C-alpha positions in Angstrom: 142.9 36.9 -55.1 140.4 40.0 -54.4 138.6 39.6 -57.1 138.1 36.0 -56.5 136.7 36.6 -53.4 134.6 39.9 -54.9 133.4 36.7 -57.2 133.3 33.9 -54.4 131.0 36.9 -52.3 128.8 37.5 -55.4 127.9 33.8 -56.3 126.4 33.4 -52.8 125.3 36.7 -53.2 123.0 35.7 -56.3 122.6 32.3 -55.5 122.8 31.4 -52.1 125.8 28.9 -51.1 125.1 26.0 -54.2 127.4 27.7 -56.6 126.6 30.0 -59.4 124.5 28.1 -61.9 125.6 29.9 -65.4 127.6 33.4 -63.6 131.1 33.6 -64.6 132.5 36.5 -64.4 135.9 35.0 -65.6 134.6 33.9 -69.0 137.2 36.4 -70.9 140.3 35.2 -69.2 139.0 31.5 -69.8 138.2 32.3 -73.4 142.1 33.6 -74.0 143.1 30.4 -72.3 140.7 28.3 -74.4 142.5 30.1 -77.8 146.1 30.1 -76.8 147.3 27.1 -74.2 144.6 24.6 -74.2 144.0 25.3 -78.1 147.6 23.8 -78.2 146.7 21.0 -75.9 144.1 19.6 -78.5 145.9 20.4 -81.4 149.0 17.9 -80.2 150.0 15.1 -82.1 149.2 12.6 -79.0 145.9 14.0 -78.4 144.9 13.8 -81.9 146.7 9.8 -82.8 144.9 9.1 -79.5 141.1 10.1 -80.5 141.7 8.8 -83.9 142.5 5.0 -82.6 139.7 5.1 -80.0 137.0 6.1 -82.6 138.6 3.4 -85.5 136.9 0.5 -82.3 134.4 3.0 -80.1 132.4 3.6 -83.5 130.7 0.9 -84.2 129.7 0.7 -80.1 126.0 0.4 -79.4 124.0 2.9 -76.7 123.9 -0.5 -74.8 127.5 -0.8 -75.0 128.5 2.0 -74.1 126.0 2.4 -70.8 127.2 -1.5 -69.6 130.7 0.1 -70.0 130.0 4.1 -67.9 128.2 1.6 -65.3 131.7 -0.6 -64.9 133.4 2.6 -64.8 131.3 3.8 -62.0 131.5 0.1 -60.2 135.5 0.5 -60.3 135.0 3.9 -59.1 133.8 2.6 -55.8 137.0 0.7 -54.9 135.7 -2.5 -54.2 136.4 -4.7 -56.7 139.2 -4.0 -59.2 139.9 -1.1 -61.8 140.4 -3.2 -65.5 139.0 0.2 -67.2 140.2 2.9 -64.9 143.7 1.4 -64.8 143.7 0.6 -68.8 142.7 4.2 -69.4 145.4 5.9 -67.2 148.1 3.8 -68.8 147.4 4.9 -71.8 150.4 7.4 -73.5 147.7 10.3 -73.8 146.6 9.8 -70.5 150.2 9.8 -68.9 150.5 13.5 -71.3 147.3 15.0 -69.6 148.8 14.1 -66.3 152.1 15.6 -66.6 150.6 18.7 -68.4 148.0 19.1 -65.2 151.5 18.4 -62.8 153.0 21.4 -64.3 150.4 24.1 -64.5 151.2 24.4 -60.9 147.8 24.2 -59.8 145.3 26.4 -62.7 144.7 22.6 -64.2 142.0 20.6 -61.7 141.4 17.7 -64.4 141.5 16.6 -67.9 139.3 14.7 -69.9 139.9 13.7 -73.4 136.7 12.2 -75.6 136.1 10.0 -78.5 133.3 10.4 -81.1 131.3 9.1 -78.9 131.7 10.8 -76.0 133.4 8.3 -74.5 137.0 8.8 -72.3 140.2 8.7 -74.3 142.3 9.8 -71.9 142.5 11.5 -68.1 144.7 13.2 -65.9 142.9 11.7 -62.8 139.7 9.2 -62.3 136.7 10.6 -63.9 133.1 9.9 -62.0 132.2 8.5 -66.0 133.2 6.8 -68.7 130.6 8.0 -70.7 130.6 12.4 -71.3 128.6 12.2 -74.3 125.2 13.4 -72.1 127.1 16.5 -70.6 127.4 19.9 -71.8 131.7 19.5 -71.8 130.5 17.1 -75.0 127.7 18.0 -76.3 128.4 22.0 -76.7 131.8 21.1 -78.8 131.6 17.8 -80.2 127.9 18.5 -82.0 128.6 22.0 -82.2 131.6 22.0 -84.8 135.2 22.8 -84.8 135.3 26.4 -84.3 133.2 25.7 -80.8 134.2 26.6 -77.1 132.1 26.0 -73.8 132.6 27.7 -71.2 130.8 26.2 -67.9 129.7 27.9 -64.9 131.6 28.4 -61.6 131.2 26.2 -59.3 132.3 25.6 -55.5 134.4 22.7 -54.6 133.8 22.3 -51.3 136.3 18.9 -50.7 139.1 21.2 -52.4 137.9 25.1 -51.2 138.2 26.5 -54.7 136.0 27.6 -57.3 136.1 25.9 -60.7 134.8 26.3 -64.1 135.3 23.2 -67.1 136.6 24.7 -70.4 136.2 22.7 -73.2 136.7 22.7 -77.4 136.8 20.2 -79.8 139.1 18.0 -81.2 139.9 18.6 -84.9 141.4 16.1 -87.5 144.5 18.9 -89.0 144.0 16.4 -92.1 140.4 16.6 -92.7 139.3 19.6 -90.6 136.6 18.0 -89.1 135.8 17.1 -85.2 136.9 13.7 -84.0 136.5 14.5 -80.6 136.1 16.8 -77.0 138.8 17.9 -74.8 138.0 19.4 -71.2 139.6 21.1 -68.7 138.7 21.8 -65.4 140.1 25.5 -64.0 141.0 26.5 -60.4 140.1 30.6 -61.2 141.8 31.5 -58.5 144.9 30.4 -60.6 144.1 32.7 -63.1 
C-alpha cells in the first residue's frame, strides 16, 4: 500500500492530476504476471477455440462492417435500446470463462477483453465501451507485433473506482501453427499486486 501511495504521489507530481501517461513503476511485476498467470489464460483451450471460431466469421468483414458493428455496440452501451450484440457477446462460453477468472482474482483483474484477428471483441468479462479494439495499442502492440509480444500500458487513475490501473496485453497464439490469431487484455488494479 505504501508503494502504491508513493507511485500515485509521483504520478501527480510528474504529470498533474490527470494520470501518468507513459510512466509505470509496476512494469516488472506486471511483466512477471503476464509471463505466468496471464500467459496460461491466453493458452487455454476455451480462449483458443473461441478466437479460431470467430476469425472464421469475421475475417471477411469489411472496414464498413466493422465500423457499423462498433457504432451498434456504442449505441447499445447507452442503455436506451436493447443490447443484442452486447448480450450475445456476454453469453458466450469464453465470456463466462473470463468473468469467472475476473471474479476469482479478488480484485486484481478489473476487466478482461479477448479480441480476434480484426480487433473485435470475442469475449469480455464485463461490458466494454467499444466493440472494435483494433485501433488501440492493446491490439496493435500485440497482434501486429508477434507471438512473443507484450504490451504494458501506462498507469491510469480510474476516478470512478478510485484505483490505479494498467492494461496488460499479450497475443493469443494458435498452438498448432505458432501464429498470432488474437489478443488478450487484462485491466490490472496495481494496488492488488
